[in-house]
N, C-alpha and C positions, 0 to 999 in steps of 0.2 A: 311438359320434362324440360327443366332447366337448362341451363348453359354451362357445359360440362368442364368449359375453359377456365384456367384458376386464374383468378386478377391479381396483379401482386398487390401487396399492402405497402403505397410510399412510406408509412412511416417506422414499420418494422423494414424494412429494405435500405433507410436513411441511418437507422441505429444501428443494423449491422455493417454498412458500410462505413462508420466510422468506428465501430470497433474493429475491421480490420483495418485501416488506415490505421492506426494506433496499436497492432500487434500483426504485423503481416506477414512474421516469421514462424515455421512451424507447421504450414501446411502441406500435403501428400503434396508431390509433384504435377500427377494429373489434374487434383482439385484446382491447384495454383493457376494449369495452364489455360483451365475450362474458364477459370473465372476471368483471369485476362481478357481473354477471347470473348466471351458473354459481356462482360464492362465495357470493353471496345465495342462491340457492336449495339450496346444499349444507347451508348455517348450518340452513335451514328443514326439512329432509329427515334433519338427524341428531338436531335439538333432541329431547326427549323432550315428555312433555304438558305437566309444570311449566314447563320451558323457553320450551313455547311460552305458557303462557299469562303468565308475566311479562314478556315480550316483549310480547304484547300489555297488559297491565294497566297498562306502565308509557310506553308510547309515548309520553306526551303530554310525559315529562322532558326528553328532550335541547333542544325549544325551549322549555321553562320555564326551566332551570338557564340553557343561553345568556343568556336575559334577564338572569336574576338577575347574572349573571356580565358581562357587558355595564354594565349600569345599575350595579352596586358596585364598579366599578372592580378585579375579580380580575384578567382578563384584562389591562389597561392594567399593573396592580402587577406581574405576573410578566413579561412584556414589559420592562418598562422597569428591571427589577432585573437588569443586563446582566454582573453581578461572579459571579450562581452562583444556588445555591434563595434561593428566600422561606420562611420561616417561617410557621407557623399564626399565632403569634402577631402576628409583623409584618401576616398578612393581614387579619387580627381589626382591627388598630389601624387599617390603611388603609380597610377596607370599612366599618368599622362593624357588622360583623354579629358576631352571637354566637359565640366559639370552637368549642361544641359542635356547632352548626347548621352552622358553619362547615366543620366536619371532615365532618360527611356530605356537604354541596354538595360538597367538594375530592372527595372518595372516589367520588363518583355520577361526576365532569367525568373521573377520570382511569381509569372503565370506559370514558369516549365517545372517550378519545385524546385528548381538549380539553387538557391540561394533565397534567404528569407528575411524580406523586412518587420522588424520588431517593432521600432517606431517609426513614424515619420522620417526618411531618408536614414535610417540607422539599420544596416545590414549585416547576418552574420550566415555562415558557411551552412549545409545541409548535406545531406550523406549522400548526395547527388555533387554536390561541391568536390568531395574526398575523391569520393569515386571517378571522378574526369580529369584529375591531377594525378591519378595512376599511367606511368609511362604508356603502357597499352593503350588507355584511352586517349592521352596525347595524340599519338603516333596516328593513331585509327582517323581519328578527327579530323588529322593534317592532311592525310591520305586522301581520305574523301572528299574532303573542304576543296584543297587544291588540287589533285589529280584527277576526281572522280565526277566533280559537282560539274565543271564543265559540259563535258563531254555527256552524264545526262540531259543537260538543258539543250545539248545540238540533236539528240534524236529524232526528235521530230524532224528537222531539217532533214536529218541522212535520209527517212524515211522518203520522204517528198521528193527527193533528190536521186533514185535508186543507179541513177548512171555517173554520181561521184563515187569515186573508188576506197575515199576516206574513210577512217572510220569516224563515228563518232567524237573519241578524243583526239584526233589528229584537227579536226573540224572546230570543236571547244576551243581547244587550246591554239586555233592557229599555228598547228606544227605540220613541218613537212615529213617530220619521221614518227615512227611508232613508240607506243608507253615506254620501252624497256631503253631504248635510244634516248627518246628527248629523259630519262633520268638519268644518262648520265652526265647533262649538264644541269643537274637540278639538282645538287646536295641536301637541300634541306628536306625537299619533298624524296630522292631516291633513299635516306635513312629512314625515315619514317615510315617510307611503303616497305624495307625490307625488316626491321624490328618490327612493325606490326604484323607482320604475316609471319615472322617465328612463334611471336607471343602468343599469337592468339592461340596456336595448335599445343603451347608449352603445356600444359595441364590438361589434354585429351591424350586417351589412346592414338598409336598412329602404325603404321605398316606393319611395324616389327612383331608388333604385340598378336599378328595373325599370320607370322611367318616364319617357322624354323628354320631361316636362311641356312646355317651351319647345316641341317640335318637335309635339308631340299636340294643345295645349289651349291654347298663346296665339300662333298666328298671328293674322296681321292686327289685332292688341288694341291698342286706344288707352288713353291714361291712365283713359278713364273705363266702360272694359269692365270689369265686375264678372267675377274671371279667378278666383279662387281662396276657396271659404269653407270655413273650417274648424270645424264645426259639433262644439259640445262640446267643444271645441280647447282646453282649459285654460288652462294657462299661455302657449300661442301657442309650443310648441315649434315644432311644424311648420309656420307660417307663416315662424318664424324661417329652418330647416334650408332650407325652399323659396327665398327669398331668396337665400341664403347659396350653392344651388346653380346659381342663375339668378338673377345678379345684375341684369343688364340686363332683365327682367319689366316688360311694358306693360301698364298693368292691376289693379283693384282687389285687395287681397288683405284679408280679411276676418276676424274671428275673435270666435266666436260661444259665450258662454256664460252662465253666471246672474252676475249684478252683482258678487257678492264674490270668486268667483272672476277676474273678468275685472282688480278690484281689483290682484289679486297677477300679473298679463301681466308677461312679458318683451319684448315685442315693444316695437319702435320706432314710431316717429311713420307710417312708411311702411303701418302695417297698419292698419287700423279696426278698431276694439274697438264691437262689438254685444250688449248684454242680447237674449239669445232664449232660450225655452223650445223645445223641438225636436219636443215635440206639438202643437205650435202649426202653422199654415202659416208656411213659411221666408216672409220680407219682403223677401229678396236674389230680384228676377228673373232670368232668362235668364244663371245665371249658367256658366263654361264646365268648373267642375271643385265639386261639392259632396262635400267630405271627413270620413270619417267615421272617426275610427281609435277602434276598441275600446270603440264605443258600444254597438253592437247587440247585443254578445255579454253585456252590461252589465242585457238586460231580454227575457222572454221573446216568443215569435211574436205575440202578440196587441199586445205594446207596440210593438214592431218595426214591424209592420204600418203603426199609426196614426201612427208615426216615417215612414217613405219614402212613404205615402201624403200627408202634408202638406208635400211637396215636388213632387209630382208637379205643381200647379196654376205651381210656379215656375219649371217646368223647358223651355227649348224645343229645336229638334232638333240647337242644341249643346252642349246641355248631358251632361253625365256624371256620375254616382255612382261615388268612388273609392271604395272599404270596404276599409280598414287591418284586417285580423282574422285567425284563426289558420283555412284552410281543411284540415278534417281530412280524411285519403281514406275513401272509403267502404268501401274493402277495408282492414281491421286492419291494421296492418305485423306482421311476424312476430315484429321486437325486440320485447323488454318495454323494452327503457330509456327511449326516445321515449314510447311508449305510457305508462310508469307520469307522466311530467311534466304529457301533454297529459289523460290522465282524472283525476289531481291536480287540474290547471288547472281542471278542466270542474266537478268536485266544487265548488271553490272558488267559481264562478260562480253556482255551483245553493243554496249556503248566501250568501251577498252578495246575491244580487238575482234569486233564484227564476229562472236563466237556464241555460244550457249554451254549450259550444263546442260548435258546427257540423262536421258533416260538407258534403262539398260535394253532393250530391241534398239534403241541407236547404239550403243556400244557394240551391241553383236554385229549389226550391219557394217557399219565401218571397219572393224578388224577386220569382219569377213571380205570385204572389198580391198583391203590393203593387204589381202593376203597371210592373216593369221585365223587363229580358233581358240576362241577362250576356252581355258581346261577348270579355272574355277574366278568364283569373284568373293572374296572374304572382305566380307563388312566391319569395320571396326568402331564406327560412332553410331547416333543415335542420328546424325544428319547424312546419312548416305555417304559419308567418306569411307573407301573400301579399297585392296587394290585388286585391280587383276591379273588376271597369270594368264598369257598368251602365248602359243607359239605359234612357227611355220606351219603351214597344213602341208 
């Protein structure tokens, strides 16, 4: 009996890949994801030991080179020149980078398809050049390069020195303060972080798409009813979104955070601003909803329990916690695409805060230990973003 294993036809495969590169659009999402994952796996299976080592050794260069290209206007110069290619000499004049160094940088960007060399030392923008000039990507690259990269590089040291109480972020940045306090004295990085966090979710569904807030939590409320307390709410975007979706809400909407953060809030007079440290007892008593957005994933279990227990005395029978976080499934998904995103994010939480994204079972255990019972978990994106509704036991 012959071998039933199907062998790939290299000639056909090459032609199909060429056709896909020429016309990459129009594929169903599921097929596109499978092709991406198979292509990555095929590249790894085909490469030799030297190629594998090169891939690992220089894996940080895409992020570093994009940061340079954004900050020194390489992409901007290429995109603005609509008449044709731009020479290395012109780019050197525009960017202020030494031509010899610029040659090496441009050659690397070509290998990443971020720019195209159309003739010797003549370059033009690609689809990626344009994309990487969008504010979302400029801010995202600044955040991960300036804020997170030193933390990732310090992870091995932190794991090798478990008695060192500092986070990898604090080690990598040689900082005596946590990430959010550090941001207060680093305006460029703070601006990039806050804009990126807001913009990356702007086109996605939110907790308000699965929460009939007025019906569930605002019945029989009057103007003095503490209705919604946004704990650690940053610039107040969620307060604004709530009032935009439910403009007729009666009751108090309160934004709580550090004084330095509240000073930059975007809320109007309808939102009360209150300085508050969420490790201390919650001062707003009997609110209908205490809302936490991406607060608990920034903290380890011990700190989360302190946060949760600091709210127990404030809550009455009508109060709920609304926890806006990722809830990963207890069973790992079969596909690698979404797993790569969530596991990468979980490692980012580890290096920045000594915390991790949590699975459903971990959330249930944590909240139970904190004195709460989960009534519902309402998922609103394909990436596990959910709102957990919890009440006092």
